[in-house]
TORSE-973260 format. One record per residue (C-alpha): residue in three letters; x, y negated, z; residue number from 1. Coordinates in Angstrom, 3 decimals. Example, Ala and Ser with C-alpha at 12.3 -4.5 7.8 and 13.67 -1.06 7.14 Angstrom:
! TORSE-973260
(ala; (12.300; 4.500; 7.800); 1)
(ser; (13.670; 1.060; 7.140); 2)
***
This chain:
! TORSE-973260
(met; (28.976; 1.699; 11.834); 1)
(thr; (25.314; 1.327; 11.281); 2)
(glu; (23.906; 0.056; 7.950); 3)
(pro; (22.946; -3.712; 7.844); 4)
(val; (19.585; -5.069; 8.156); 5)
(arg; (18.391; -5.860; 4.664); 6)
(ile; (16.551; -9.176; 4.514); 7)
(gly; (14.380; -10.890; 1.906); 8)
(val; (13.683; -14.608; 2.030); 9)
(val; (10.427; -16.077; 0.877); 10)
(gly; (10.861; -19.701; -0.181); 11)
(ala; (13.753; -21.502; -1.905); 12)
(gly; (13.218; -24.924; -0.335); 13)
(ala; (15.451; -27.120; 1.816); 14)
(ile; (15.133; -25.137; 5.001); 15)
(ala; (16.136; -21.932; 3.326); 16)
(gln; (19.031; -23.622; 1.522); 17)
(leu; (20.294; -25.539; 4.556); 18)
(ala; (19.662; -23.095; 7.380); 19)
(his; (18.538; -19.665; 6.460); 20)
(phe; (20.763; -18.737; 3.493); 21)
(pro; (24.009; -19.964; 5.058); 22)
(val; (23.347; -18.352; 8.406); 23)
(leu; (22.020; -15.039; 7.181); 24)
(gly; (24.747; -14.708; 4.602); 25)
(lys; (27.479; -14.864; 7.276); 26)
(met; (25.658; -12.841; 9.922); 27)
(arg; (27.381; -9.576; 10.872); 28)
(gly; (24.868; -6.760; 10.529); 29)
(ala; (22.641; -8.496; 8.030); 30)
(lys; (22.580; -8.509; 4.177); 31)
(leu; (20.427; -10.833; 2.026); 32)
(val; (18.909; -8.587; -0.765); 33)
(ala; (16.073; -10.555; -2.193); 34)
(ile; (14.605; -14.134; -2.547); 35)
(gly; (11.057; -14.914; -3.560); 36)
(asp; (9.871; -18.282; -4.937); 37)
(asn; (7.503; -19.301; -7.705); 38)
(asp; (10.239; -21.393; -9.286); 39)
(arg; (12.340; -18.559; -10.843); 40)
(pro; (15.197; -20.804; -12.111); 41)
(lys; (15.663; -22.372; -8.666); 42)
(ala; (15.504; -19.027; -6.950); 43)
(arg; (17.975; -17.466; -9.485); 44)
(ala; (20.417; -20.364; -8.923); 45)
(leu; (20.250; -19.830; -5.205); 46)
(ala; (20.527; -16.171; -5.483); 47)
(asp; (23.693; -16.548; -7.597); 48)
(arg; (25.104; -19.151; -5.033); 49)
(phe; (24.445; -16.862; -2.011); 50)
(asp; (25.129; -13.503; -3.774); 51)
(ile; (21.544; -12.290; -3.362); 52)
(pro; (20.880; -9.463; -5.897); 53)
(asp; (17.053; -9.699; -6.466); 54)
(val; (14.782; -12.562; -7.342); 55)
(tyr; (10.990; -12.383; -7.307); 56)
(thr; (8.212; -14.782; -8.173); 57)
(asp; (5.479; -12.640; -6.739); 58)
(ile; (5.482; -12.017; -2.950); 59)
(glu; (3.888; -8.589; -3.348); 60)
(asp; (6.798; -7.502; -5.565); 61)
(leu; (9.248; -8.743; -2.965); 62)
(leu; (7.524; -6.906; -0.239); 63)
(glu; (7.722; -3.639; -2.250); 64)
(his; (11.500; -3.960; -2.564); 65)
(pro; (12.808; -0.438; -1.768); 66)
(asp; (15.618; -1.481; 0.461); 67)
(leu; (13.848; -4.325; 2.502); 68)
(his; (13.949; -4.098; 6.235); 69)
(ala; (12.690; -7.722; 7.204); 70)
(val; (11.342; -10.890; 5.558); 71)
(val; (12.021; -14.510; 6.596); 72)
(val; (9.153; -16.850; 5.633); 73)
(ala; (10.748; -20.136; 4.754); 74)
(thr; (7.881; -21.899; 3.112); 75)
(pro; (6.144; -25.020; 4.271); 76)
(asn; (3.873; -24.417; 7.251); 77)
(his; (0.637; -24.755; 5.417); 78)
(leu; (1.716; -21.884; 3.146); 79)
(his; (2.491; -19.367; 5.973); 80)
***
């Protein structure tokens, strides 16, 4: 068996909560490993809810995560 694709999500808003986290959390071959949002308490609560080990408030720190393979940008369009 190959190792899962380790994914980080930038953004802890509605689209991430309603679409990205539930789907990615159940997807075979994928593992959520990090969430980044400038609202740390909100990000921490979501990380706990979806069993995501690492929380960041700085996108540069998230991108330097040693086990990250891919990032989903789940921020409002004007912030992409």
